[in-house]
C-alpha positions as a Markdown table, in Angstrom:
| # | Residue | x | y | z |
|---|---|---|---|---|
| 1 | Unk | 0.0 | 0.0 | 0.0 |
| 2 | Unk | 1.5 | 3.3 | -1.1 |
| 3 | Unk | 1.9 | 6.3 | 1.2 |
| 4 | Unk | -0.7 | 8.2 | -0.9 |
| 5 | Unk | -3.3 | 5.5 | -0.6 |
| 6 | Unk | -2.6 | 5.3 | 3.2 |
| 7 | Unk | -3.0 | 9.1 | 3.5 |
| 8 | Unk | -6.3 | 8.9 | 1.6 |
| 9 | Unk | -7.6 | 6.2 | 3.9 |
| 10 | Unk | -6.7 | 8.2 | 6.9 |
| 11 | Unk | -8.5 | 11.2 | 5.4 |
| 12 | Unk | -11.6 | 9.1 | 4.7 |
| 13 | Unk | -11.7 | 7.9 | 8.4 |
| 14 | Unk | -11.3 | 11.5 | 9.6 |
| 15 | Unk | -14.1 | 12.7 | 7.4 |
| 16 | Unk | -16.4 | 9.9 | 8.5 |
| 17 | Unk | -15.6 | 10.5 | 12.2 |
| 18 | Unk | -16.2 | 14.2 | 11.7 |
| 19 | Unk | -19.6 | 13.5 | 10.2 |
| 20 | Unk | -20.5 | 11.1 | 13.0 |
| 21 | Unk | -19.6 | 13.7 | 15.7 |
| 22 | Unk | -21.4 | 16.5 | 13.9 |
| 23 | Unk | -24.5 | 14.5 | 13.5 |
| 24 | Unk | -24.4 | 13.3 | 17.0 |
| 25 | Unk | -24.2 | 16.8 | 18.4 |
| 26 | Unk | -27.3 | 17.9 | 16.5 |
| 27 | Unk | -29.1 | 14.7 | 17.4 |
| 28 | Unk | -28.3 | 14.9 | 21.1 |
| 29 | Unk | -30.3 | 18.2 | 21.2 |
| 30 | Unk | -33.3 | 16.5 | 19.6 |
| 31 | Unk | -33.0 | 13.4 | 21.9 |
| 32 | Unk | -32.8 | 15.7 | 25.0 |
| 33 | Unk | -36.2 | 17.3 | 24.1 |
| 34 | Unk | -37.8 | 13.9 | 23.5 |
| 35 | Unk | -38.0 | 13.9 | 19.7 |
| 36 | Unk | -38.5 | 10.5 | 17.9 |
| 37 | Unk | -35.7 | 11.2 | 15.4 |
| 38 | Unk | -32.7 | 12.0 | 17.7 |
| 39 | Unk | -29.2 | 11.1 | 18.6 |
| 40 | Unk | -28.8 | 7.9 | 16.4 |
| 41 | Unk | -30.9 | 9.1 | 13.5 |
| 42 | Unk | -28.9 | 12.3 | 13.1 |
| 43 | Unk | -25.6 | 10.5 | 13.6 |
| 44 | Unk | -26.4 | 7.9 | 10.9 |
| 45 | Unk | -27.8 | 10.5 | 8.4 |
| 46 | Unk | -24.7 | 12.7 | 8.6 |
| 47 | Unk | -22.4 | 9.7 | 8.4 |
| 48 | Unk | -24.2 | 8.2 | 5.4 |
| 49 | Unk | -24.2 | 11.5 | 3.6 |
| 50 | Unk | -20.4 | 11.7 | 4.2 |
| 51 | Unk | -20.0 | 8.1 | 3.0 |
| 52 | Unk | -21.8 | 8.6 | -0.2 |
| 53 | Unk | -19.8 | 11.7 | -1.0 |
| 54 | Unk | -16.6 | 9.7 | -0.5 |
| 55 | Unk | -17.8 | 7.5 | -3.3 |
| 56 | Unk | -17.3 | 10.4 | -5.8 |
| 57 | Unk | -14.5 | 12.2 | -4.1 |
| 58 | Unk | -12.3 | 9.1 | -3.9 |
| 59 | Unk | -13.5 | 7.5 | -7.2 |
| 60 | Unk | -9.9 | 6.5 | -8.1 |
| 61 | Unk | -9.9 | 3.9 | -5.3 |
| 62 | Unk | -12.8 | 1.9 | -6.7 |
| 63 | Unk | -12.6 | 2.9 | -10.4 |
| 64 | Unk | -8.8 | 3.2 | -11.2 |
| 65 | Unk | -9.5 | 4.0 | -14.9 |
| 66 | Unk | -12.1 | 6.7 | -14.1 |
| 67 | Unk | -9.7 | 9.4 | -14.8 |
| 68 | Unk | -9.3 | 8.3 | -18.4 |
| 69 | Unk | -12.8 | 6.9 | -19.1 |
| 70 | Unk | -15.5 | 8.4 | -16.9 |
| 71 | Unk | -15.9 | 11.8 | -15.2 |
| 72 | Unk | -18.1 | 11.6 | -12.1 |
| 73 | Unk | -19.9 | 14.8 | -10.9 |
| 74 | Unk | -19.9 | 15.0 | -7.0 |
| 75 | Unk | -22.7 | 17.5 | -7.1 |
| 76 | Unk | -25.0 | 15.0 | -8.7 |
| 77 | Unk | -24.4 | 12.7 | -5.6 |
| 78 | Unk | -25.2 | 15.6 | -3.3 |
| 79 | Unk | -28.4 | 16.3 | -5.1 |
| 80 | Unk | -29.5 | 12.7 | -4.8 |
| 81 | Unk | -28.7 | 12.7 | -1.1 |
| 82 | Unk | -30.8 | 15.8 | -0.4 |
| 83 | Unk | -33.7 | 14.4 | -2.5 |
| 84 | Unk | -33.7 | 11.1 | -0.5 |
| 85 | Unk | -33.5 | 13.0 | 2.9 |
| 86 | Unk | -36.8 | 14.6 | 1.9 |
| 87 | Unk | -38.5 | 11.3 | 2.4 |
| 88 | Unk | -36.9 | 10.7 | 5.8 |
| 89 | Unk | -37.8 | 14.3 | 6.9 |
| 90 | Unk | -41.4 | 13.7 | 5.9 |
| 91 | Unk | -41.5 | 10.6 | 8.0 |
| 92 | Unk | -41.0 | 12.5 | 11.3 |
| 93 | Unk | -43.6 | 15.1 | 10.6 |
| 94 | Unk | -46.8 | 14.1 | 12.4 |
| 95 | Unk | -50.3 | 15.6 | 12.5 |
| 96 | Unk | -51.8 | 15.4 | 16.0 |
| 97 | Unk | -55.4 | 16.6 | 15.9 |
| 98 | Unk | -55.3 | 20.0 | 14.3 |
| 99 | Unk | -51.6 | 20.7 | 15.1 |
| 100 | Unk | -48.5 | 19.6 | 13.3 |
| 101 | Unk | -45.3 | 18.3 | 15.0 |
| 102 | Unk | -41.9 | 17.4 | 13.7 |
| 103 | Unk | -41.2 | 20.2 | 11.3 |
| 104 | Unk | -38.1 | 21.3 | 13.3 |
| 105 | Unk | -36.8 | 17.8 | 13.5 |
| 106 | Unk | -37.3 | 17.4 | 9.7 |
| 107 | Unk | -35.3 | 20.6 | 9.2 |
| 108 | Unk | -32.5 | 19.4 | 11.5 |
| 109 | Unk | -32.3 | 16.1 | 9.5 |
| 110 | Unk | -32.0 | 18.1 | 6.3 |
| 111 | Unk | -29.2 | 20.3 | 7.6 |
| 112 | Unk | -27.5 | 17.2 | 9.1 |
| 113 | Unk | -27.4 | 15.7 | 5.6 |
| 114 | Unk | -25.8 | 18.8 | 4.2 |
| 115 | Unk | -23.2 | 18.8 | 7.0 |
| 116 | Unk | -22.5 | 15.1 | 6.1 |
| 117 | Unk | -21.8 | 16.2 | 2.5 |
| 118 | Unk | -19.4 | 18.8 | 3.8 |
| 119 | Unk | -17.6 | 16.1 | 5.8 |
| 120 | Unk | -17.5 | 13.8 | 2.8 |
| 121 | Unk | -15.7 | 16.4 | 0.6 |
| 122 | Unk | -13.5 | 17.5 | 3.5 |
| 123 | Unk | -14.9 | 21.0 | 3.8 |
| 124 | Unk | -14.1 | 21.3 | 7.6 |
| 125 | Unk | -14.5 | 25.1 | 8.2 |
| 126 | Unk | -18.1 | 25.4 | 6.9 |
| 127 | Unk | -18.9 | 22.0 | 8.6 |
| 128 | Unk | -17.8 | 23.3 | 12.0 |
| 129 | Unk | -19.6 | 26.6 | 11.6 |
| 130 | Unk | -22.8 | 24.8 | 10.4 |
| 131 | Unk | -22.8 | 22.5 | 13.4 |
| 132 | Unk | -22.4 | 25.5 | 15.7 |
| 133 | Unk | -25.1 | 27.4 | 14.0 |
| 134 | Unk | -27.5 | 24.4 | 13.9 |
| 135 | Unk | -27.1 | 23.6 | 17.6 |
| 136 | Unk | -27.5 | 27.3 | 18.4 |
| 137 | Unk | -30.8 | 27.5 | 16.5 |
| 138 | Unk | -32.1 | 24.3 | 18.1 |
| 139 | Unk | -31.2 | 25.3 | 21.7 |
| 140 | Unk | -30.7 | 29.1 | 22.0 |
| 141 | Unk | -33.5 | 30.0 | 19.6 |
| 142 | Unk | -35.8 | 27.8 | 21.6 |
| 143 | Unk | -35.2 | 30.1 | 24.5 |
| 144 | Unk | -35.8 | 33.2 | 22.4 |
| 145 | Unk | -38.9 | 31.7 | 20.8 |
| 146 | Unk | -40.4 | 31.0 | 24.2 |
| 147 | Unk | -40.1 | 34.7 | 25.1 |
| 148 | Unk | -41.3 | 36.3 | 21.9 |
| 149 | Unk | -44.9 | 37.1 | 21.8 |
| 150 | Unk | -46.7 | 35.0 | 19.2 |
| 151 | Unk | -50.3 | 34.4 | 18.2 |
| 152 | Unk | -52.0 | 31.3 | 19.4 |
| 153 | Unk | -54.9 | 29.9 | 17.4 |
| 154 | Unk | -58.0 | 28.1 | 18.8 |
| 155 | Unk | -61.2 | 26.6 | 17.4 |
| 156 | Unk | -64.0 | 27.8 | 19.7 |
| 157 | Unk | -67.4 | 26.1 | 19.8 |
| 158 | Unk | -70.0 | 27.2 | 22.3 |
| 159 | Unk | -73.7 | 26.4 | 22.8 |
| 160 | Unk | -76.1 | 28.4 | 25.0 |
| 161 | Unk | -79.8 | 28.8 | 25.3 |
| 162 | Unk | -81.5 | 31.0 | 22.7 |
| 163 | Unk | -82.7 | 34.3 | 24.3 |
| 164 | Unk | -80.3 | 34.0 | 27.2 |
| 165 | Unk | -78.3 | 37.0 | 28.5 |
| 166 | Unk | -75.2 | 35.9 | 26.5 |
| 167 | Unk | -75.9 | 37.5 | 23.1 |
| 168 | Unk | -73.5 | 37.5 | 20.2 |
| 169 | Unk | -72.4 | 41.1 | 21.1 |
| 170 | Unk | -71.8 | 40.1 | 24.7 |
| 171 | Unk | -69.9 | 37.0 | 23.5 |
| 172 | Unk | -67.6 | 39.1 | 21.3 |
| 173 | Unk | -67.0 | 41.5 | 24.2 |
| 174 | Unk | -66.2 | 38.6 | 26.5 |
| 175 | Unk | -63.6 | 37.2 | 24.0 |
| 176 | Unk | -62.1 | 40.7 | 23.5 |
| 177 | Unk | -61.8 | 41.1 | 27.3 |
| 178 | Unk | -59.7 | 38.0 | 27.4 |
| 179 | Unk | -57.5 | 39.3 | 24.5 |
| 180 | Unk | -59.0 | 37.2 | 21.7 |
| 181 | Unk | -59.6 | 38.3 | 18.1 |
| 182 | Unk | -62.5 | 36.5 | 16.2 |
| 183 | Unk | -62.7 | 35.2 | 12.7 |
| 184 | Unk | -64.9 | 32.9 | 10.7 |
| 185 | Unk | -67.9 | 32.9 | 13.1 |
| 186 | Unk | -70.7 | 30.5 | 12.1 |
| 187 | Unk | -74.3 | 30.3 | 13.4 |
| 188 | Unk | -76.5 | 27.3 | 14.1 |
| 189 | Unk | -79.8 | 26.6 | 15.8 |
| 190 | Unk | -80.1 | 23.2 | 17.6 |
| 191 | Unk | -82.8 | 21.3 | 19.4 |
| 192 | Unk | -85.8 | 22.8 | 17.5 |
| 193 | Unk | -84.4 | 26.3 | 17.8 |
| 194 | Unk | -83.9 | 26.3 | 21.6 |
| 195 | Unk | -80.1 | 26.3 | 21.5 |
| 196 | Unk | -77.8 | 28.7 | 19.6 |
| 197 | Unk | -74.4 | 27.4 | 18.7 |
| 198 | Unk | -71.4 | 29.5 | 17.5 |
| 199 | Unk | -68.3 | 28.0 | 16.0 |
| 200 | Unk | -65.4 | 30.4 | 15.3 |
| 201 | Unk | -61.6 | 30.7 | 15.0 |
| 202 | Unk | -60.1 | 32.9 | 17.7 |
| 203 | Unk | -56.5 | 34.0 | 18.3 |
| 204 | Unk | -54.6 | 35.6 | 21.1 |
| 205 | Unk | -51.0 | 36.5 | 22.2 |
| 206 | Unk | -52.0 | 35.9 | 25.9 |
| 207 | Unk | -50.6 | 32.5 | 27.0 |
| 208 | Unk | -53.2 | 32.0 | 29.7 |
| 209 | Unk | -56.1 | 33.5 | 27.7 |
| 210 | Unk | -57.8 | 30.1 | 27.0 |
| 211 | Unk | -57.7 | 29.0 | 30.6 |
| 212 | Unk | -59.2 | 32.3 | 32.0 |
| 213 | Unk | -61.9 | 32.2 | 29.2 |
| 214 | Unk | -62.8 | 28.7 | 30.0 |
| 215 | Unk | -63.1 | 29.5 | 33.8 |
| 216 | Unk | -65.4 | 32.3 | 33.1 |
| 217 | Unk | -67.6 | 30.3 | 30.7 |
| 218 | Unk | -67.9 | 27.5 | 33.3 |
| 219 | Unk | -69.3 | 30.1 | 35.7 |
| 220 | Unk | -72.1 | 31.2 | 33.3 |
| 221 | Unk | -75.4 | 29.3 | 33.8 |
| 222 | Unk | -76.6 | 30.1 | 30.2 |
| 223 | Unk | -73.6 | 28.3 | 28.6 |
| 224 | Unk | -74.6 | 24.6 | 28.0 |
| 225 | Unk | -71.5 | 23.4 | 26.4 |
| 226 | Unk | -68.2 | 24.8 | 25.0 |
| 227 | Unk | -64.9 | 23.6 | 23.5 |
| 228 | Unk | -61.6 | 25.5 | 23.1 |
| 229 | Unk | -59.2 | 23.5 | 20.9 |
| 230 | Unk | -55.7 | 24.6 | 19.9 |
| 231 | Unk | -55.2 | 24.5 | 16.1 |
| 232 | Unk | -51.5 | 25.2 | 15.9 |
| 233 | Unk | -51.7 | 27.6 | 13.0 |
């Protein structure tokens, strides 16, 4: 085995290990927060991306005559990797009721695959920077996101006796009092016209708005039934 071949094998090992470590760092954050695609998944995705890039970067080791007969384009392998990762990312996106979970994990798998490609071609500086940025987004930005005011959406369904003291105007005033905006209100009469039912989308930036609204609705004798369901969008 020549010195050049030995040096190449050492470099391959370094790149694979770099990919493994980079993927594990990102995956650890996902595992810590209880996500289904975590430590092992990200480590394997990053290592696999690096491994596939080595196929084209070191083609001379498995196709000695490639330099004279065939020209392989490493960017085509990268495109194939990113396309395949799309299916894996879609697998971690789950719809629970009216809310959607897993989008951040899917995005982390996507960037992990890209980092693996960087490891495969030996592009260490952007690899290191990308890992730092990815971990920062997943951890530090979580802290920022929790403190930035954001709108929370609910589906609100309420039934009360027709002709009771809770009119539509009073209902809208009650929602406004608790910091809710109203959209898409619908009207329906039930039980031979004795019960009026309203269904609507409501939104607020008050984190405890739904709880305080529910407590007040429970205290109203005219309210027969209500439901406040987070929609996640």
